[in-house]
C-alpha positions as CSV (number, residue, x, y, z in Angstrom):
1,M,12.7,28.9,-49.7
2,L,10.2,29.7,-46.9
3,E,7.8,27.0,-48.2
4,A,10.7,24.4,-48.0
5,R,11.4,25.4,-44.4
6,E,7.7,25.2,-43.6
7,A,7.4,21.8,-45.2
8,A,10.5,20.6,-43.2
9,A,9.0,22.0,-40.0
10,R,5.7,20.2,-40.7
11,V,7.5,16.9,-41.3
12,R,9.5,17.4,-38.0
13,V,6.2,18.2,-36.1
14,E,4.5,15.1,-37.5
15,G,7.5,12.9,-36.6
16,L,7.5,14.2,-33.1
17,R,3.8,13.7,-32.7
18,E,4.2,10.1,-33.8
19,E,7.1,9.6,-31.3
20,A,5.0,11.2,-28.5
21,T,2.1,8.8,-29.3
22,R,4.5,5.9,-29.3
23,V,6.0,7.0,-25.9
24,A,2.6,7.5,-24.5
25,E,1.6,4.0,-25.5
26,M,4.8,2.6,-23.9
27,L,4.1,4.6,-20.7
28,E,0.5,3.2,-20.5
29,A,1.8,-0.4,-20.9
30,A,4.4,0.2,-18.2
31,E,1.8,1.6,-15.9
32,I,-0.4,-1.4,-16.4
33,E,2.5,-3.7,-15.7
34,L,3.4,-1.8,-12.6
35,D,-0.2,-1.9,-11.3
36,R,-0.3,-5.7,-11.9
37,R,2.9,-6.2,-9.9
38,V,1.7,-4.0,-7.1
39,I,-1.5,-6.0,-6.9
40,A,0.4,-9.2,-7.0
41,R,2.7,-8.1,-4.2
42,E,-0.2,-7.0,-2.0
43,E,-2.1,-10.2,-2.6
44,L,1.0,-12.2,-1.7
45,V,1.6,-10.2,1.5
46,E,-2.1,-10.7,2.5
47,A,-2.0,-14.4,1.8
48,L,1.2,-14.8,3.8
49,A,-0.4,-12.8,6.7
50,V,-3.5,-15.0,6.7
51,C,-1.3,-18.1,6.5
52,A,0.9,-16.8,9.4
53,A,-2.2,-16.0,11.5
54,E,-3.6,-19.4,10.8
55,T,-0.3,-21.1,11.7
56,T,-0.1,-19.0,14.9
57,A,-3.7,-19.9,15.9
58,A,-3.0,-23.6,15.2
59,T,0.2,-23.6,17.2
60,M,-1.5,-21.8,20.1
61,A,-4.3,-24.4,20.1
62,K,-1.9,-27.3,20.1
63,E,0.4,-26.1,22.9
64,E,-0.9,-25.8,26.5
65,T,1.8,-23.4,27.5
66,A,2.0,-19.9,26.0
67,P,4.3,-20.1,22.9
68,S,7.0,-17.6,22.3
69,L,5.5,-15.2,19.7
70,A,8.6,-13.2,19.2
71,P,8.4,-11.6,15.7
72,A,11.2,-11.5,13.2
73,P,12.3,-8.1,12.0
74,G,10.3,-7.3,8.8
75,S,7.7,-10.0,9.6
76,T,4.2,-9.6,8.4
77,V,1.4,-8.0,10.5
78,P,-1.3,-10.5,11.4
79,P,-4.9,-9.4,11.4
80,W,-5.9,-8.2,14.9
81,R,-8.2,-10.4,16.9
82,D,-9.2,-10.5,20.5
83,G,-6.6,-12.1,22.7
84,L,-3.7,-11.7,20.2
85,P,-0.8,-10.1,22.0
86,V,0.9,-7.1,20.6
87,T,4.2,-9.0,21.0
88,V,3.4,-10.8,17.7
89,L,4.3,-7.5,16.0
90,A,7.8,-6.4,15.1
91,P,9.2,-3.7,17.5
92,D,8.7,-0.9,15.0
93,Y,5.0,-1.7,14.9
94,Q,4.8,-2.0,18.7
95,R,6.3,1.4,19.1
96,I,3.8,3.0,16.7
97,L,1.0,1.3,18.6
98,G,2.5,2.5,21.9
99,V,2.6,6.1,20.8
100,L,-1.1,6.1,19.7
101,E,-2.2,4.1,22.8
102,E,-0.5,6.6,25.1
103,R,-2.1,9.4,23.2
104,R,-5.5,7.7,23.5
105,G,-4.9,7.2,27.2
106,T,-4.5,10.9,27.8
107,G,-7.7,11.7,25.8
108,Q,-5.8,13.4,23.0
109,G,-6.8,13.0,19.3
110,P,-5.2,11.2,16.4
111,L,-1.8,11.8,15.0
112,R,-0.4,12.2,11.5
113,A,2.6,10.2,10.3
114,K,5.0,13.1,10.8
115,E,3.8,13.6,14.3
116,I,4.2,9.9,15.1
117,A,7.8,10.1,13.7
118,V,8.5,13.1,16.0
119,K,7.1,11.2,19.0
120,L,9.3,8.2,18.1
121,G,12.4,10.5,18.0
122,L,12.9,10.1,14.3
123,E,14.1,12.7,11.8
124,T,11.3,14.2,9.9
125,T,12.8,13.5,6.5
126,S,10.3,12.3,3.9
127,A,11.9,8.8,3.9
128,K,11.4,8.3,7.7
129,V,7.9,9.8,7.7
130,E,6.8,7.6,4.7
131,G,8.2,4.6,6.5
132,V,6.1,5.4,9.6
133,R,3.1,6.1,7.3
134,S,3.5,2.7,5.6
135,K,3.7,0.8,8.8
136,A,0.7,2.7,10.3
137,R,-1.3,2.0,7.2
138,R,-0.4,-1.7,7.4
139,L,-1.6,-1.7,11.0
140,V,-4.8,0.0,9.8
141,E,-5.3,-2.7,7.1
142,R,-4.9,-5.4,9.7
143,G,-7.3,-3.8,12.2
144,W,-4.7,-2.7,14.8
145,L,-5.3,1.0,14.2
146,L,-7.9,3.4,12.8
147,L,-7.3,5.8,9.9
148,E,-9.3,9.0,10.4
149,A,-10.9,10.9,7.5
150,S,-8.3,13.6,8.0
151,G,-5.5,11.1,7.2
152,A,-4.4,10.9,10.9
153,F,-4.1,7.6,12.8
154,S,-5.6,6.7,16.1
155,A,-5.6,3.6,18.4
156,G,-9.3,3.0,18.1
157,Q,-11.7,1.8,20.8
158,R,-10.1,-1.5,21.9
159,P,-7.1,-1.4,24.3
160,V,-3.9,-3.0,23.2
161,A,-1.3,-3.7,25.9
162,V,2.0,-2.3,24.5
163,P,5.2,-3.3,26.1
164,D,8.0,-0.7,26.1
165,A,9.9,-1.5,22.8
166,G,13.4,-0.3,21.8
167,S,13.8,2.5,19.2
168,S,14.5,1.3,15.6
169,V,11.6,2.4,13.3
């Protein structure tokens, strides 16, 4: 009777091992698919940003008067270049830049995402802080900000004229 129970337990353990292996393989395939989709989205965003920057540069070259570069909410962040006004950025990005420029102007050090959220008057919930971190990282990727080794953000060495933007981050 004990041998029968032992044999049944062995069969159950083997079945569970096979199922765990199958689930692990499915998880690996899903992770690979997720990675591919993340990379594709990042490549698309980068390509659209380059295209937007080229379009903006071409438009500015064609027009003799300064064009209106008012950004649309949720618009892409163009790569920083000398002479590009901060007004090409959406208001949320302008506010983040403003906080860090003000900090740099007073000679204070870099800020973490949570500290930026506090300065912007946002709740310090993880969703709000992660939203600020995501926007700040995008500004880093495009050359508007610097990411310190500590994970904090700073305005860098070049001045950026930041107009007073409304609060909406």
